[in-house]
C-alpha positions as CSV (number, residue, x, y, z in Angstrom):
1,M,-21.3,-68.7,-18.6
2,N,-18.0,-68.2,-20.3
3,F,-19.8,-67.6,-23.6
4,K,-21.9,-64.8,-22.0
5,R,-18.7,-63.1,-20.7
6,I,-17.0,-63.3,-24.1
7,L,-20.2,-61.9,-25.8
8,A,-20.3,-58.9,-23.3
9,A,-16.6,-58.2,-23.9
10,V,-17.1,-58.2,-27.7
11,V,-20.0,-55.7,-27.3
12,V,-18.0,-53.3,-25.1
13,C,-15.0,-53.4,-27.6
14,S,-17.3,-52.7,-30.5
15,A,-18.9,-49.7,-28.7
16,A,-15.4,-48.3,-28.0
17,L,-14.4,-48.6,-31.6
18,M,-17.6,-47.1,-33.0
19,C,-18.1,-44.3,-30.4
20,P,-14.8,-43.5,-28.7
21,N,-15.8,-39.9,-27.8
22,R,-18.9,-41.1,-26.0
23,L,-17.0,-43.6,-24.0
24,Q,-14.3,-41.1,-23.1
25,A,-16.9,-38.6,-21.9
26,Q,-18.2,-41.2,-19.4
27,Q,-14.7,-41.5,-18.0
28,P,-13.8,-39.3,-15.0
29,P,-11.1,-36.6,-15.7
30,A,-7.6,-37.8,-15.0
31,S,-7.0,-34.9,-12.6
32,A,-9.9,-33.3,-10.6
33,Q,-7.5,-31.0,-8.6
34,P,-8.2,-27.2,-9.1
35,A,-5.5,-25.2,-10.9
36,P,-3.1,-23.4,-8.6
37,P,-3.9,-19.7,-8.0
38,A,-2.1,-17.1,-10.0
39,P,0.8,-15.4,-8.1
40,Q,-0.2,-12.1,-6.4
41,R,1.3,-8.9,-7.7
42,D,3.5,-7.1,-5.1
43,P,1.4,-4.0,-4.0
44,D,4.7,-2.0,-3.9
45,Q,4.7,-2.2,-7.8
46,N,1.3,-0.4,-8.0
47,L,1.5,3.3,-9.0
48,D,1.0,5.7,-6.2
49,A,-0.4,8.7,-8.0
50,L,0.5,11.1,-5.2
51,Q,4.0,9.7,-4.8
52,P,5.3,9.0,-8.3
53,D,9.0,9.3,-7.2
54,F,11.4,8.5,-4.4
55,T,12.4,12.2,-3.9
56,I,10.7,15.5,-4.1
57,S,13.6,17.2,-5.8
58,T,16.5,16.3,-3.4
59,L,14.7,15.4,-0.2
60,P,13.4,11.8,0.2
61,T,9.8,10.6,0.2
62,T,8.2,7.5,1.8
63,L,7.6,5.7,-1.6
64,R,8.6,2.1,-1.3
65,L,10.8,0.3,-3.8
66,P,9.6,-3.2,-4.6
67,R,11.8,-6.1,-3.6
68,F,14.6,-6.9,-6.1
69,K,13.4,-4.0,-8.4
70,S,15.5,-1.0,-9.2
71,A,15.3,2.7,-10.3
72,F,17.6,5.2,-11.9
73,R,17.8,9.0,-11.5
74,V,19.7,11.8,-13.2
75,T,20.0,15.3,-11.6
76,H,21.3,18.4,-13.4
77,R,21.9,21.8,-11.9
78,F,23.2,24.5,-14.3
79,G,26.0,26.6,-12.9
80,R,25.1,30.1,-14.1
81,P,22.7,32.0,-11.8
82,L,19.5,33.1,-13.6
83,G,20.0,36.6,-12.3
84,Q,23.6,37.0,-13.5
85,G,24.0,39.7,-16.2
86,S,21.4,41.2,-18.4
87,F,18.4,39.4,-19.9
88,G,20.1,39.5,-23.3
89,S,23.2,37.9,-21.9
90,L,21.1,35.2,-20.2
91,A,19.2,34.6,-23.4
92,S,22.4,34.3,-25.4
93,D,23.5,31.6,-22.9
94,F,20.1,29.9,-23.5
95,F,18.9,30.8,-20.0
96,S,22.0,29.1,-18.5
97,L,21.7,25.8,-20.5
98,D,25.0,26.6,-22.1
99,S,26.8,26.9,-18.8
100,S,28.6,24.2,-16.9
101,A,26.5,22.0,-14.6
102,Q,26.6,19.8,-11.6
103,I,25.3,16.4,-12.7
104,G,24.4,13.4,-10.5
105,L,23.6,9.8,-11.3
106,E,21.8,7.5,-8.9
107,Y,21.0,3.8,-8.9
108,R,18.4,2.5,-6.3
109,F,17.7,-1.1,-5.5
110,G,15.0,-2.9,-3.3
111,L,17.0,-5.0,-0.9
112,M,13.9,-6.5,0.7
113,R,10.3,-5.6,1.2
114,G,10.2,-2.1,2.6
115,T,14.0,-1.6,2.5
116,Q,15.9,0.2,-0.3
117,A,19.4,1.4,-0.9
118,A,21.0,3.8,-3.3
119,I,24.3,5.0,-4.5
120,Y,24.5,8.5,-6.0
121,R,27.5,10.3,-7.5
122,T,27.9,13.9,-8.7
123,N,30.5,15.2,-11.1
124,D,32.2,17.2,-8.4
125,R,33.3,13.7,-7.3
126,T,31.0,13.4,-4.3
127,I,29.5,10.0,-3.6
128,E,26.5,9.4,-1.4
129,F,25.3,6.1,0.0
130,F,21.6,6.0,1.1
131,V,19.4,3.5,2.9
132,E,15.7,3.8,3.7
133,R,13.5,1.5,5.8
134,S,9.7,1.8,5.6
135,V,8.2,1.7,9.1
136,M,4.5,2.1,8.2
137,Q,2.4,3.3,5.4
138,Q,-0.6,5.5,5.5
139,S,-3.9,3.6,5.6
140,A,-7.4,3.8,7.0
141,S,-6.1,3.1,10.5
142,R,-2.8,4.9,10.2
143,P,-2.9,8.7,9.4
144,I,0.7,9.0,8.3
145,G,3.5,7.1,6.5
146,L,6.9,6.8,8.2
147,S,10.4,5.8,7.1
148,A,13.8,5.9,8.7
149,I,16.8,7.0,6.6
150,A,20.6,6.9,6.9
151,A,23.0,8.4,4.4
152,M,26.7,9.3,4.1
153,D,28.4,11.3,1.4
154,G,32.1,11.6,0.9
155,T,34.1,14.0,-1.3
156,N,36.9,13.0,-3.7
157,N,35.2,9.7,-4.7
158,F,34.4,8.9,-1.0
159,R,38.0,9.2,0.1
160,D,38.1,12.6,1.9
161,S,35.5,14.5,3.9
162,Y,32.5,12.4,5.1
163,S,29.1,13.7,6.1
164,P,26.9,11.0,7.8
165,A,23.2,11.7,8.3
166,I,20.3,10.0,10.0
167,G,16.6,11.0,10.1
168,V,13.0,10.1,9.4
169,V,10.5,11.0,6.7
170,V,6.9,11.6,7.7
171,S,4.3,11.8,5.0
172,R,0.6,12.6,4.8
173,K,-1.5,12.3,1.7
174,V,-4.4,14.8,1.4
175,G,-7.2,13.3,-0.7
176,R,-6.2,13.0,-4.3
177,F,-4.6,16.4,-4.4
178,A,-1.3,16.4,-2.4
179,A,1.3,14.6,-0.5
180,L,3.0,16.6,2.3
181,Y,6.3,15.7,4.1
182,A,8.4,16.5,7.1
183,Q,12.0,15.3,7.0
184,P,13.9,16.0,10.3
185,I,17.5,15.0,9.6
186,W,20.7,15.3,11.6
187,V,23.9,15.8,9.5
188,N,27.4,15.5,10.9
189,N,30.4,17.3,9.5
190,S,28.3,19.8,7.7
191,N,31.0,22.5,8.4
192,P,33.7,21.7,5.8
193,L,36.3,24.0,7.3
194,P,35.9,24.5,11.0
195,A,38.1,27.3,12.3
196,E,38.3,26.0,15.8
197,I,37.7,22.6,17.4
198,I,34.8,24.1,19.3
199,D,33.0,25.2,16.1
200,R,29.7,23.5,15.5
201,N,30.3,20.7,13.0
202,D,26.8,19.4,12.6
203,S,23.4,20.6,11.5
204,F,19.8,19.6,12.2
205,L,17.5,20.1,9.3
206,L,13.8,20.2,9.3
207,G,12.9,19.4,5.7
208,L,9.4,20.6,4.7
209,S,8.1,19.7,1.2
210,G,5.1,18.8,-0.8
211,R,3.9,17.4,-4.2
212,F,0.7,18.9,-5.4
213,R,-1.3,17.3,-8.2
214,I,-2.6,19.8,-10.8
215,R,-3.5,17.3,-13.5
216,R,-3.8,13.5,-13.6
217,T,-0.1,13.2,-14.4
218,A,1.3,16.7,-13.7
219,Y,2.5,18.1,-10.4
220,V,4.0,21.2,-8.7
221,I,6.7,20.4,-6.2
222,V,8.2,22.6,-3.5
223,E,10.8,21.8,-0.8
224,G,12.8,23.6,1.8
225,A,15.4,22.6,4.4
226,P,15.5,25.1,7.2
227,R,18.3,24.4,9.8
228,V,17.0,24.7,13.3
229,A,20.2,24.0,15.1
230,G,24.0,23.7,14.5
231,Y,26.1,25.0,11.7
232,N,23.9,27.4,9.7
233,P,25.7,29.2,6.9
234,G,24.1,31.1,4.0
235,A,20.4,30.8,3.1
236,E,18.2,27.8,3.6
237,H,17.9,25.3,0.7
238,V,14.7,26.0,-1.4
239,T,13.5,24.3,-4.6
240,V,10.3,24.7,-6.6
241,G,9.4,22.9,-9.8
242,L,7.0,21.3,-12.3
243,E,6.8,17.6,-12.8
244,K,5.3,15.2,-15.4
245,L,4.7,11.5,-15.0
246,V,5.0,9.4,-18.2
247,G,4.8,5.7,-17.7
248,G,7.7,4.7,-15.6
249,H,9.5,8.0,-16.1
250,V,9.2,11.2,-14.1
251,F,10.5,14.4,-15.7
252,Q,11.0,17.5,-13.5
253,I,12.2,21.0,-14.2
254,N,13.1,23.0,-11.2
255,V,14.6,26.2,-9.8
256,S,16.7,26.2,-6.6
257,N,18.9,28.6,-4.7
258,G,21.9,26.2,-4.8
259,V,23.4,23.4,-6.9
260,G,23.8,20.9,-4.0
261,T,21.8,17.7,-4.3
262,T,23.2,15.3,-1.5
263,I,21.9,15.6,2.0
264,G,25.4,16.8,3.2
265,Q,25.4,19.5,0.5
266,I,21.9,20.6,1.4
267,A,23.0,21.1,5.0
268,R,25.5,23.6,3.9
269,G,22.7,25.8,2.5
270,G,22.2,27.8,-0.6
271,S,22.5,31.3,-1.9
272,S,20.5,34.3,-0.6
273,K,20.8,36.0,-4.0
274,N,21.1,33.5,-6.8
275,W,18.7,31.0,-8.3
276,Y,19.7,28.1,-10.6
277,L,17.8,26.2,-13.3
278,G,17.9,22.4,-13.1
279,F,16.1,19.2,-13.9
280,N,15.6,15.6,-12.7
281,I,14.8,12.5,-14.7
282,S,13.9,9.2,-13.0
283,R,13.0,5.8,-14.3
284,K,11.5,2.8,-12.6
285,F,12.4,-0.5,-14.1
286,W,9.3,-2.5,-13.5
287,R,6.6,-0.3,-15.2
């Protein structure tokens, strides 16, 4: 009996030495567990072709910033009005590009899913803090997108005059052609120099704006901020422009009736006579 067992063991060992691959193929795999699923991409990182940027020109949109991602924006408004002087004088000034300008730099960060915050500074030493919370996004069951916003700007590097603002942004995408917005916003301390304590010191804006897709990555933008109540000096803020999406960049050239770019500055209105050339450049850091 022992002899038979020894003979069988010798046969098995010989087979293992001569055909190791065959023997291994008969062995069950060490781990039969399926591979873990690949991590899902955050849908907020997907390109929204009708909302390529977080602003129209100065007014906010409902575009969400992915959690822990960031974006950067540069705004530039040239100081010489396009209608000032003769055409030859304007051309010699390279259509106001040689003039001084109000420049703004913004950094935006996704605090959590659906919540973003930004800090924005212009070279007239105004600093604006901005927070936006997405309430809902447009879908098959929801006809609009909705966000709540709060902002405050302060002059002299946020040490002097403060203008807090609260409001909402309502968006509606129209097919593959356009995104339309309404931005009702209340701004306090919009009157920088009230003559009397009874003077109105706040403004209620009803921002109306849109981004219209004319090519796959090219857009026309238009925005206005009529003031329907409160302090209402000068003309209403208006901007029109052309925009180009290139990867993670959005390049915009615009013409507006003022150089203000914070919500508090917009509440103070623009010029009824002058128009100013400007541009925006924005960059998303996850594309």
